[in-house]
C-alpha positions in Angstrom: 81.0 95.1 75.4 80.5 98.3 73.5 80.8 101.7 75.0 77.1 102.5 75.0 76.4 99.3 77.0 79.1 100.1 79.5 77.7 103.6 80.0 74.2 102.1 80.5 75.4 99.4 82.9 77.6 101.5 85.1 76.4 101.9 88.6 77.8 103.3 91.8 78.7 100.2 93.8 78.8 100.3 97.5 78.8 96.6 98.3 81.8 94.4 97.2 82.6 90.7 97.3 85.7 89.7 99.2 87.2 88.2 96.0 90.5 89.8 95.3 91.2 92.0 92.3 94.4 91.0 90.6 97.3 93.3 89.7 96.6 92.6 86.1 93.0 93.9 86.4 94.2 97.0 88.2 96.7 97.6 85.4 93.9 97.3 82.9 92.0 100.0 84.7 95.0 102.3 85.0 95.9 101.8 81.4 92.3 103.0 80.5 93.1 106.1 82.7 96.4 106.7 81.0 94.7 106.9 77.6 92.3 109.6 78.7 92.4 113.1 77.1 93.6 116.1 79.0 94.2 119.8 78.3 97.5 120.4 76.5 98.0 116.6 77.0 99.3 117.4 80.5 98.1 114.1 81.9 98.2 115.3 85.5 96.5 112.2 87.0 98.4 110.2 89.6 96.9 107.2 91.3 97.7 105.6 94.7 96.7 101.9 94.8 95.7 101.0 98.3 95.3 97.4 99.3 96.6 97.5 102.9 93.6 97.0 105.2 94.9 99.3 107.9 95.5 102.2 105.5 92.1 101.7 103.9 90.5 101.8 107.4 92.3 105.1 108.1 91.1 106.6 104.8 87.6 105.4 105.6 87.6 107.2 108.9 88.7 110.4 107.1 85.8 109.9 104.6 83.0 110.0 107.1 83.3 106.3 107.8 81.8 105.1 104.5 82.3 101.4 105.2 82.6 100.2 101.7 85.8 102.1 101.2 87.6 99.6 103.4 85.6 96.6 102.3 86.5 97.0 98.6 89.6 94.9 97.8 91.3 97.9 96.1 90.9 101.6 96.9 92.3 104.1 94.4 93.2 107.6 95.7 92.9 109.6 92.5 95.1 112.7 92.5 96.4 115.5 90.4 100.0 116.6 90.2 99.7 120.3 89.7 103.5 120.7 89.0 102.8 119.2 85.6 101.7 122.7 84.7 105.1 124.1 85.5 107.7 121.5 84.6 106.1 119.6 81.7 104.3 122.3 79.6 107.1 122.8 77.1 107.6 119.1 76.6 103.8 118.5 76.1 103.6 121.3 73.5 106.6 120.0 71.7 105.0 116.6 71.6 101.7 118.0 70.3 103.5 120.0 67.6 105.4 116.8 66.5 102.1 114.9 66.4 100.5 117.5 64.2 97.9 118.5 66.9 99.4 122.0 67.2 101.0 124.3 64.7 104.7 124.9 65.0 104.2 128.5 66.1 102.8 127.2 69.3 106.4 126.6 70.4 106.6 130.4 70.6 103.1 131.6 71.2 101.6 129.1 73.6 100.5 131.1 76.7 103.0 130.9 79.6 105.3 128.5 77.8 108.6 129.9 78.9 107.5 131.6 82.1 109.0 130.0 85.2 106.4 128.6 87.6 106.7 127.4 91.2 104.1 125.6 93.3 102.3 128.8 94.3 102.1 130.0 90.7 100.4 126.8 89.5 97.8 126.4 92.4 95.4 128.3 90.2 95.4 125.2 87.9 93.9 123.0 90.6 90.3 123.0 89.2 91.6 122.4 85.6 93.8 119.5 86.9 91.0 117.9 88.9 88.7 118.1 85.9 91.3 116.1 83.9 91.6 113.5 86.7 87.8 113.1 86.6 87.9 112.3 82.9 90.5 109.6 83.5 88.3 108.3 86.4 85.4 107.9 84.0 87.6 105.8 81.7 88.4 103.6 84.7 84.7 103.3 85.6 83.7 102.2 82.1 86.6 99.8 81.7 85.7 98.3 85.1 82.2 97.6 83.8 83.6 95.7 80.8 85.7 93.6 83.2 82.9 92.7 85.5 84.1 95.1 88.2 82.3 97.8 90.1 83.4 101.3 91.2 82.1 104.4 92.9 83.1 108.1 92.7 83.6 109.4 96.2 84.3 113.0 97.0 82.7 113.0 100.5 86.0 113.0 102.4 88.5 115.1 104.3 91.1 115.4 101.5 93.7 117.1 103.7 93.5 114.4 106.3 93.9 111.7 103.7 96.9 113.5 102.3 98.4 113.5 105.8 97.7 109.7 106.1 99.5 109.1 102.8 102.2 111.6 103.5 101.6 113.3 100.2 103.6 116.4 99.1 101.8 119.7 98.5 101.7 119.4 94.7 99.7 116.2 94.8 96.0 117.2 95.1 93.4 114.5 96.0 90.5 114.7 93.6 88.4 111.7 94.6 88.4 108.1 96.0 87.5 105.1 93.9 86.8 101.7 95.5 87.2 98.8 93.1 86.0 95.2 93.4 83.5 92.7 92.2 80.0 94.0 92.9 77.9 92.3 95.6 74.8 94.2 94.5 72.9 95.1 91.4 71.4 98.5 91.8 68.6 99.6 89.6 69.3 102.5 87.2 69.1 105.9 89.0 66.6 108.5 87.9 67.9 110.9 85.2 66.3 114.1 84.2 64.9 114.2 80.6 67.2 115.0 77.7 65.4 118.2 76.9 66.2 119.6 80.4 69.9 119.3 79.9 70.0 121.1 76.6 70.2 124.7 77.9 70.4 126.4 74.5 70.4 125.5 70.8 71.8 128.5 68.9 
């Protein structure tokens, strides 16, 4: 399956078959996420793979009781580790210089490279980190289509409550939930606005 077909065939799936999703398939999806691009190659995404029915039920209750969250064989809790913007920046820049993606002077001039940062200092990076997680999630969604799996992006949730359920530390920020399973529905394509309406300017 080519990328264009995967993009065209992707749907938000809210009904799943009971058939299990193997660990091998989950690893394929997470490998697709791992290969996603990110700012300064920080790769802040972190994924919690939830199969336990009781835990899925608790998460569902904290996500306005969207039933398909517990019915899907696998539920990914897609998170950002904002401490990557403190602890890992120097390493990431060194890697990018070594790979030829940055000039050597970046080892000296890159903004904030040698400035110590604690959790409070990097909280401003939460929107940036969540955007990068979303990019990785799209990789998962498209790879899932190619494997015959369905997914759904879910942000209608009480993220703080789910963080409590999973006992997450403060640096792990939940971006979205993503149920995964074999689709038990074939939704029609959703309406999209015309191309000319999304081109805001041509300069």
